[in-house]
C-alpha positions as CSV (number, residue, x, y, z in Angstrom):
1,M,35.0,-5.1,-20.1
2,Y,35.0,-5.8,-23.9
3,S,36.6,-4.4,-27.0
4,N,35.2,-2.9,-30.2
5,N,36.5,-0.8,-33.0
6,S,36.9,2.1,-30.5
7,G,39.0,0.2,-28.0
8,E,38.1,-1.1,-24.6
9,I,34.6,-0.5,-23.3
10,Q,33.5,-0.9,-19.7
11,K,30.4,-3.0,-19.0
12,L,28.0,-1.3,-16.6
13,E,27.6,-4.5,-14.7
14,T,31.3,-4.4,-13.6
15,L,31.4,-0.7,-12.6
16,Q,32.7,-0.2,-9.0
17,L,33.9,2.4,-6.7
18,K,37.4,3.8,-7.4
19,G,37.0,2.7,-11.1
20,T,39.4,4.1,-13.6
21,G,36.8,5.6,-15.9
22,I,37.2,3.4,-18.9
23,P,34.8,4.5,-21.6
24,I,31.2,3.2,-21.6
25,E,28.7,3.0,-24.5
26,V,25.2,3.6,-23.4
27,R,21.7,4.7,-24.4
28,V,20.1,7.6,-22.4
29,I,16.6,6.3,-21.6
30,R,15.4,8.6,-18.8
31,R,16.2,11.9,-17.1
32,W,14.6,13.9,-14.3
33,T,15.1,16.5,-11.6
34,P,14.7,15.1,-8.1
35,Y,12.3,16.7,-5.7
36,L,13.9,19.6,-3.7
37,R,17.1,19.1,-5.7
38,P,17.0,21.7,-8.4
39,N,20.8,21.6,-8.7
40,D,20.8,17.9,-9.6
41,R,19.8,16.2,-12.8
42,C,19.5,12.4,-12.9
43,Y,19.8,10.0,-15.9
44,I,19.4,6.3,-16.5
45,L,22.1,4.9,-18.8
46,L,21.6,1.5,-20.5
47,D,24.3,-0.6,-22.2
48,V,24.0,-3.2,-25.0
49,E,23.9,-6.1,-22.6
50,G,20.8,-4.7,-20.8
51,Y,22.5,-3.4,-17.6
52,A,21.7,0.1,-16.3
53,V,23.2,2.6,-14.0
54,Q,22.1,5.9,-12.6
55,A,24.2,9.0,-13.5
56,V,24.0,12.4,-11.8
57,A,25.0,15.9,-13.0
58,H,25.5,18.1,-9.9
59,G,25.4,21.9,-10.2
60,Q,24.0,24.2,-12.9
61,R,27.3,24.3,-14.7
62,D,27.6,20.6,-15.0
63,I,23.9,20.3,-15.9
64,R,24.2,22.7,-18.7
65,H,27.2,20.8,-20.1
66,V,25.4,17.5,-19.9
67,E,22.1,18.7,-21.3
68,K,23.9,20.3,-24.2
69,N,25.6,17.0,-25.1
70,L,23.0,14.3,-24.3
71,D,19.8,13.6,-26.1
72,L,17.1,11.3,-24.7
73,L,17.1,7.8,-26.3
74,S,20.3,8.5,-28.2
75,C,23.5,6.4,-27.8
76,Y,26.8,7.8,-26.6
77,R,30.4,6.9,-25.7
78,I,31.2,8.5,-22.4
79,N,34.5,8.9,-20.6
80,G,35.7,11.2,-17.8
81,Y,32.9,10.1,-15.5
82,V,33.5,9.4,-11.8
83,C,32.2,6.3,-9.8
84,T,30.7,7.4,-6.5
85,A,28.6,6.0,-3.7
86,V,24.9,5.8,-4.2
87,D,22.9,8.9,-3.1
88,T,20.0,7.2,-1.4
89,Y,17.8,10.2,-1.5
90,M,17.5,10.2,-5.3
91,N,18.4,6.6,-6.1
92,V,15.9,4.5,-8.1
93,M,18.2,1.7,-9.2
94,T,19.7,-1.5,-7.6
95,H,23.2,-0.8,-9.0
96,P,25.7,-0.3,-6.1
97,I,27.2,2.9,-7.5
98,H,26.3,6.2,-9.2
99,L,28.2,7.9,-11.9
100,L,29.0,11.6,-11.7
101,I,29.1,13.3,-15.1
102,G,29.9,17.0,-15.6
103,T,32.1,19.3,-17.5
104,A,35.0,16.9,-17.4
105,A,33.0,14.2,-19.1
106,V,33.4,13.6,-22.8
107,M,30.2,12.5,-24.5
108,T,30.4,11.4,-28.1
109,K,27.3,10.4,-30.0
110,I,27.6,7.0,-31.8
111,P,25.5,5.2,-34.3
112,E,23.0,2.9,-32.6
113,P,24.6,-0.6,-32.2
114,E,22.6,-3.5,-33.5
115,G,20.4,-5.1,-30.8
116,F,20.8,-2.1,-28.4
117,P,17.8,-2.3,-26.0
118,M,15.3,0.6,-25.7
119,H,13.9,-0.1,-22.2
120,Y,15.0,-1.2,-18.8
121,F,12.7,-2.3,-16.0
122,Q,13.0,-3.9,-12.6
123,P,9.4,-5.0,-12.3
124,R,7.8,-6.3,-9.1
125,V,4.7,-8.5,-8.8
126,Y,1.5,-7.6,-7.1
127,A,1.8,-10.3,-4.4
128,D,5.2,-8.8,-3.2
129,L,4.0,-5.2,-2.9
130,R,2.8,-5.4,0.7
131,Q,6.1,-6.8,1.8
132,I,8.0,-4.1,-0.2
133,Y,5.8,-1.4,1.4
134,D,6.3,-2.7,4.9
135,R,10.1,-2.9,4.5
136,K,10.2,0.5,3.0
137,E,12.3,-0.8,0.1
138,G,11.8,2.3,-2.1
139,L,10.6,2.8,-5.6
140,I,9.6,0.0,-8.0
141,D,8.7,-0.6,-11.6
142,Y,5.4,-2.3,-12.5
143,I,4.1,-3.9,-15.7
144,G,0.6,-4.9,-16.4
145,V,-2.5,-4.5,-18.6
146,M,-4.2,-1.1,-18.4
147,E,-8.0,-1.8,-18.1
148,K,-9.2,1.7,-17.4
149,K,-7.9,5.3,-17.6
150,E,-9.4,8.6,-16.4
151,F,-8.4,12.1,-15.5
152,V,-9.4,13.0,-12.0
153,P,-9.7,16.8,-11.0
154,T,-7.3,18.0,-8.3
155,K,-7.0,21.3,-6.4
156,T,-4.4,22.4,-8.9
157,P,-5.0,23.3,-12.6
158,H,-3.5,19.9,-13.5
159,P,-5.7,16.8,-13.3
160,M,-4.4,13.5,-12.1
161,L,-4.2,10.6,-14.6
162,Q,-5.5,7.5,-12.8
163,L,-5.0,4.0,-14.4
164,T,-6.4,0.6,-13.3
165,V,-3.8,-2.0,-14.1
166,A,-4.3,-5.7,-13.9
167,N,-1.7,-8.5,-13.7
168,S,-1.9,-11.9,-15.3
169,S,-4.0,-13.3,-12.4
170,G,-6.6,-10.6,-12.8
171,R,-5.6,-8.6,-9.7
172,T,-5.8,-4.9,-10.3
173,I,-4.2,-1.9,-8.7
174,S,-4.7,1.9,-9.0
175,V,-1.8,3.8,-10.5
176,S,-1.9,7.6,-10.0
177,L,0.2,9.8,-12.3
178,W,0.5,13.4,-11.2
179,K,1.5,16.4,-13.2
180,E,5.3,15.6,-13.1
181,V,4.4,12.8,-15.5
182,N,1.3,13.6,-17.5
183,Q,2.4,17.2,-18.3
184,F,5.6,16.1,-20.0
185,P,5.5,14.4,-23.5
186,E,8.8,12.6,-23.0
187,R,7.4,10.8,-19.9
188,V,4.1,9.7,-21.4
189,N,2.8,9.8,-25.0
190,M,-0.7,11.2,-24.2
191,E,-1.7,11.0,-27.9
192,E,-0.9,7.3,-28.0
193,L,-2.6,6.8,-24.7
194,N,-5.8,8.5,-25.7
195,N,-6.0,6.5,-28.9
196,I,-6.1,3.2,-27.0
197,D,-9.5,1.6,-27.0
198,G,-9.5,-1.4,-24.7
199,P,-6.9,-3.1,-22.6
200,A,-3.2,-2.5,-23.4
201,L,0.2,-3.5,-22.0
202,I,1.9,-0.7,-20.0
203,A,5.0,-0.3,-17.9
204,V,5.5,2.4,-15.2
205,S,8.9,3.1,-13.8
206,S,10.0,4.4,-10.3
207,V,6.6,4.5,-8.7
208,R,6.0,4.7,-4.9
209,I,3.8,2.2,-3.1
210,K,1.2,3.9,-0.8
211,D,-1.4,2.5,1.6
212,Y,-4.8,4.1,1.5
213,R,-7.2,2.6,4.1
214,G,-5.6,-0.8,3.9
215,R,-5.4,-0.8,0.1
216,L,-2.1,-0.5,-1.8
217,Q,-1.8,2.0,-4.6
218,L,1.0,3.2,-6.9
219,H,1.9,6.9,-7.2
220,S,4.2,8.6,-9.6
221,T,7.4,10.3,-8.5
222,A,9.7,12.8,-10.1
223,A,11.5,9.9,-11.8
224,T,8.4,8.1,-13.2
225,Y,7.9,7.3,-16.9
226,L,4.9,5.6,-18.5
227,Y,5.4,3.3,-21.5
228,V,2.4,2.3,-23.6
229,K,2.8,-1.0,-25.4
230,P,6.6,-1.1,-24.9
231,A,8.2,-2.9,-27.8
232,S,11.4,-4.7,-26.8
233,P,12.7,-8.3,-26.8
234,T,13.3,-7.9,-23.0
235,I,9.6,-7.2,-22.4
236,S,8.6,-10.7,-23.3
237,L,11.2,-12.2,-21.1
238,L,10.1,-9.9,-18.2
239,L,6.5,-10.9,-18.7
240,D,7.4,-14.6,-18.5
241,R,9.3,-14.0,-15.3
242,I,6.4,-12.1,-13.8
243,K,4.0,-14.8,-14.7
244,E,6.2,-17.4,-13.1
245,R,6.4,-15.4,-9.9
246,E,2.6,-14.8,-9.9
247,D,1.9,-18.4,-10.4
248,E,3.9,-19.2,-7.3
249,L,1.9,-16.7,-5.3
250,E,-1.5,-17.3,-6.9
251,N,-3.1,-18.6,-3.7
252,E,-1.6,-15.9,-1.5
253,H,-3.2,-17.1,1.7
254,G,-3.7,-20.7,0.8
255,E,-7.3,-19.8,0.2
256,G,-7.9,-17.8,-2.9
257,T,-7.0,-15.0,-5.2
258,L,-7.9,-11.4,-4.5
259,V,-9.6,-9.6,-7.4
260,A,-11.2,-6.5,-5.9
261,V,-9.7,-3.1,-5.7
262,D,-12.2,-0.5,-4.7
263,I,-13.5,0.0,-1.2
264,S,-15.8,2.9,-1.8
265,S,-19.0,0.9,-2.3
266,K,-20.9,1.0,1.0
267,I,-23.6,-1.7,1.3
268,S,-25.7,-3.5,3.9
269,I,-25.3,-7.2,4.5
270,A,-28.8,-7.9,3.3
271,E,-28.1,-6.2,0.0
272,L,-24.8,-8.1,-0.3
273,Q,-26.5,-11.4,0.3
274,Q,-29.3,-10.7,-2.2
275,T,-26.9,-9.8,-5.0
276,E,-26.1,-12.4,-7.6
277,K,-22.6,-13.9,-6.9
278,D,-21.4,-13.4,-10.5
279,L,-22.0,-9.7,-10.0
280,L,-19.8,-9.6,-6.8
281,I,-16.7,-10.9,-8.5
282,G,-14.2,-8.2,-9.1
283,R,-15.7,-5.8,-6.6
284,A,-15.2,-4.7,-3.0
285,F,-17.5,-3.4,-0.4
286,T,-17.7,-1.5,2.9
287,V,-20.1,-2.8,5.6
288,E,-20.7,-1.0,8.9
289,G,-21.5,-3.5,11.7
290,S,-19.8,-5.5,14.4
291,V,-18.2,-8.9,15.0
292,T,-20.8,-11.1,16.8
293,E,-19.0,-14.4,16.8
294,I,-15.4,-15.8,16.3
295,H,-15.2,-19.4,15.1
296,S,-12.3,-21.4,16.4
297,T,-12.9,-24.7,14.5
298,T,-10.2,-23.9,12.0
299,G,-7.9,-22.1,14.3
300,W,-7.5,-18.3,14.7
301,Y,-3.9,-18.2,13.3
302,Y,-1.6,-20.4,11.2
303,N,2.1,-20.9,10.7
304,A,3.2,-18.9,7.7
305,C,6.5,-18.6,5.8
306,P,8.6,-15.7,7.1
307,K,9.0,-14.4,3.6
308,C,5.6,-14.8,2.0
309,P,1.9,-15.5,3.2
310,K,2.0,-19.1,2.2
311,A,1.5,-21.8,5.0
312,A,4.7,-23.3,6.3
313,N,5.1,-27.0,6.9
314,E,7.2,-28.9,9.4
315,S,10.1,-30.6,7.7
316,G,12.2,-32.6,10.2
317,P,13.7,-30.2,12.8
318,E,13.0,-27.2,10.5
319,W,10.1,-25.7,8.6
320,A,9.7,-25.3,4.8
321,C,7.9,-23.3,2.2
322,A,7.6,-24.4,-1.4
323,S,8.6,-21.0,-2.6
324,D,11.2,-19.9,-0.1
325,G,12.8,-23.1,1.1
326,R,13.8,-24.0,4.7
327,F,13.9,-21.8,7.8
328,P,14.2,-22.5,11.5
329,A,10.8,-21.2,12.6
330,P,7.5,-20.0,11.0
331,R,5.8,-16.7,11.4
332,P,2.4,-16.6,13.2
333,A,-0.2,-15.1,10.9
334,Y,-3.9,-14.3,11.4
335,R,-6.6,-16.4,9.8
336,V,-9.7,-15.6,11.8
337,Q,-13.1,-17.0,10.7
338,A,-15.9,-14.7,12.2
339,T,-19.5,-13.6,11.8
340,I,-20.2,-9.9,11.3
341,A,-23.6,-8.4,11.5
342,D,-25.4,-5.1,10.9
343,N,-29.1,-4.3,11.4
344,T,-30.1,-6.1,8.3
345,G,-28.4,-9.5,8.6
346,A,-25.2,-11.5,9.4
347,M,-22.5,-13.2,7.3
348,K,-19.3,-15.1,7.8
349,V,-16.0,-13.5,6.8
350,T,-12.3,-14.2,7.0
351,F,-9.8,-11.9,8.6
352,F,-6.2,-12.5,7.3
353,D,-3.1,-10.8,8.6
354,E,-3.8,-7.2,7.5
355,G,-7.5,-7.1,8.3
356,A,-7.1,-8.8,11.6
357,E,-4.2,-6.6,12.7
358,S,-6.2,-3.5,11.9
359,L,-9.1,-5.0,14.0
360,V,-7.0,-6.0,17.0
361,G,-4.3,-3.4,16.9
362,K,-1.6,-5.9,17.4
363,P,0.4,-8.2,15.1
364,C,-0.3,-11.9,15.4
365,S,3.3,-12.6,16.5
366,E,2.8,-10.4,19.6
367,L,-0.2,-12.4,20.7
368,V,1.4,-15.8,20.1
369,I,5.1,-15.2,21.1
370,E,4.9,-12.4,23.6
371,S,1.5,-13.0,25.2
372,G,1.6,-16.8,25.0
373,Y,-1.6,-17.5,23.1
374,T,-0.1,-20.5,21.3
375,D,-3.3,-22.7,21.2
376,Q,-4.8,-22.2,17.8
377,S,-8.2,-23.6,18.9
378,I,-8.6,-21.1,21.8
379,V,-9.5,-17.6,20.7
380,P,-7.4,-15.1,22.7
381,D,-8.9,-12.3,24.9
382,P,-7.9,-9.4,22.6
383,L,-9.9,-11.0,19.8
384,Q,-12.8,-11.7,22.0
385,E,-12.9,-8.1,23.2
386,I,-13.7,-6.7,19.8
387,K,-17.1,-8.4,19.6
388,G,-20.0,-6.0,19.6
389,K,-17.9,-2.9,18.8
390,P,-19.0,-0.9,15.8
391,K,-16.6,-1.0,12.9
392,A,-16.4,-0.3,9.2
393,F,-15.3,-3.6,7.4
394,H,-13.7,-3.3,4.0
395,L,-14.6,-6.6,2.3
396,E,-13.1,-8.1,-0.8
397,M,-14.6,-10.9,-2.8
398,Q,-12.3,-13.9,-3.3
399,T,-12.5,-16.6,-5.9
400,N,-11.7,-19.9,-4.2
401,A,-9.6,-22.6,-5.6
402,R,-12.6,-24.9,-5.4
403,P,-15.0,-24.2,-8.4
404,G,-18.1,-22.1,-7.6
405,R,-17.1,-21.1,-4.1
406,L,-16.8,-17.5,-3.1
407,N,-15.4,-16.1,0.1
408,M,-15.5,-12.6,1.7
409,T,-12.2,-11.5,3.2
410,V,-11.8,-8.4,5.4
411,S,-8.8,-6.4,4.0
412,A,-9.0,-3.5,6.5
413,V,-11.1,-2.3,9.5
414,E,-11.8,1.3,10.6
415,E,-13.3,2.8,13.7
416,I,-16.8,4.4,13.3
417,D,-18.7,6.5,15.7
418,I,-22.3,5.1,15.6
419,T,-24.8,3.4,17.8
420,L,-25.6,0.0,16.3
421,P,-29.0,-1.7,16.8
422,L,-29.0,-5.1,18.5
423,S,-26.8,-7.3,16.3
424,I,-28.4,-10.1,14.4
425,E,-26.9,-13.5,15.1
426,A,-26.2,-16.0,12.4
427,A,-28.7,-18.4,14.1
428,P,-31.8,-17.5,16.3
429,L,-31.4,-18.2,20.0
430,T,-34.4,-19.4,22.1
431,I,-34.5,-18.6,25.8
432,D,-37.1,-20.1,28.2
433,A,-39.0,-17.5,30.3
434,A,-38.0,-17.4,33.9
435,P,-40.4,-16.5,36.8
436,A,-40.5,-12.8,37.7
437,L,-38.2,-11.8,40.5
438,Q,-39.7,-9.0,42.8
439,L,-37.2,-6.8,44.5
440,K,-38.0,-4.6,47.5
441,P,-36.0,-1.5,47.8
442,E,-34.0,-1.3,51.0
443,E,-34.1,1.8,53.2
444,T,-30.8,3.4,53.4
445,A,-29.5,6.2,55.5
446,P,-28.6,9.4,53.8
447,P,-24.9,9.6,52.8
448,Q,-22.7,11.3,55.3
449,P,-20.2,13.9,54.1
450,R,-16.6,12.8,54.4
451,S,-14.1,15.0,56.0
452,S,-11.4,16.4,53.8
453,S,-8.7,18.9,54.0
454,I,-9.2,19.9,50.4
455,A,-10.9,23.2,49.9
456,P,-14.4,22.9,48.2
457,V,-14.5,23.5,44.5
458,T,-16.3,26.8,43.6
459,P,-19.3,26.0,41.4
460,V,-19.2,26.9,37.8
461,K,-22.4,28.5,36.4
462,I,-23.3,27.5,32.9
463,K,-25.5,29.7,30.8
464,F,-26.9,28.9,27.3
465,E,-27.8,31.6,24.9
466,P,-30.6,30.7,22.5
467,R,-29.8,30.2,18.8
468,A,-30.8,33.2,16.7
469,A,-33.6,32.7,14.2
470,E,-31.7,34.1,11.3
471,K,-29.6,31.7,9.1
472,D,-26.4,33.7,9.5
473,G,-27.1,34.9,13.1
474,P,-25.0,34.1,16.1
475,K,-24.8,30.4,17.1
476,R,-25.5,29.1,20.5
477,S,-22.5,29.6,22.7
478,L,-21.4,28.0,26.0
479,K,-20.2,30.5,28.6
480,T,-18.9,30.0,32.1
481,E,-19.0,32.4,34.9
482,K,-16.4,32.0,37.6
483,G,-17.0,32.7,41.3
484,P,-15.2,35.7,42.8
485,D,-12.6,33.5,44.6
486,E,-11.5,32.0,41.2
487,S,-10.1,35.3,39.8
488,R,-6.5,34.8,38.7
489,P,-4.1,37.1,40.6
490,K,-2.4,39.7,38.5
491,R,1.2,39.2,37.5
492,G,3.6,40.3,40.2
493,K,1.2,40.0,43.1
């Protein structure tokens, strides 16, 4: 709480349940109608110190009152609000309460105070997205450099706006903005966006993380806003914090930095090996083949930090991670070196946690802790059993910490229904010829029928009707004719 010429003003940071409703001075920075909640209208209110809270008008009467008195981006003194528990269905903030504003609220427009911020973000970094997705933590804000934009046709009259956004380490992610964003000028300035030629800083708010074939994407929601080149003193501070966090997680697996984003490029191993390495950087590929060998020299799993993918180290009776401190026990995580092959060649790849789990169908902790495969040098049976089975491997090119070295990492694995030719091993195998072995068939008595009290099954006759010659004629059908004793008795008999 602080005082100004108008009296006591409540800080948003100190709002709590059962509050007395002391006036607040805020800027209205966003508004939206939640999905399936036409009788609710949500707002994000921001105060001079940079704290924000979500406010809700419930019911058409309250909505009309609030909409009549609040303009987007303007500043107001509001009293008569009610502090209430967070409605988790439509919550997009980390503040522990919501404000209810309606006809009892008094909203007075005020001159914009000096230094009043225009934007508020709770950005998350790329390396944390998988953990956020797995924990179902909800919506996030994301800040990065837009490298590409395009409109993608949909089944509706409204195309989807798809952006490719890179972070400071060069990792890119797809951001899909649907009609609830790109059709409303207050949510995205399309004129400004279309005039951008080249990379530009952007921020997207309240987007949802989705997993498509093992790749994370960001999708807009009813609460999403897109900001192009947001100008605010807080943006520089946020970018510095993001860069610090990304630097901590730069070597996500202790091996390298992922830079690829697209898994749509299907290619053979021979084509992949014949491509210049410089052309592979920043791309991803799909190879259809099978695992032919699993290498155990470096171990098939490692001890990871429970909070991040970094390797954990023993520290006295405990374990430690440089980013997350001490903890009693590590988390087993996959790091499988293997050879995959198709009918054109073979190559070595690395399966980390996500790729290996999609291959085996079990998390690493289940094999190590529950099944007892604790020896890192002995490949467990569930991993051995996947050899020779046809799969679609989604590969990502990694830049290694050591200069000039490139690694292929499997980010996801899918089942495919094909018959593979004999797999090509990484090294030829020479087998000495053995003398021919002649076998004489043995004379066997004809099989004797076994006695059974089960009635014999009536044969089913199968008749094929030939395909008609005409293009649109009847297709071949499969019909069955039942024997007379298979007729179903009529109801009631």
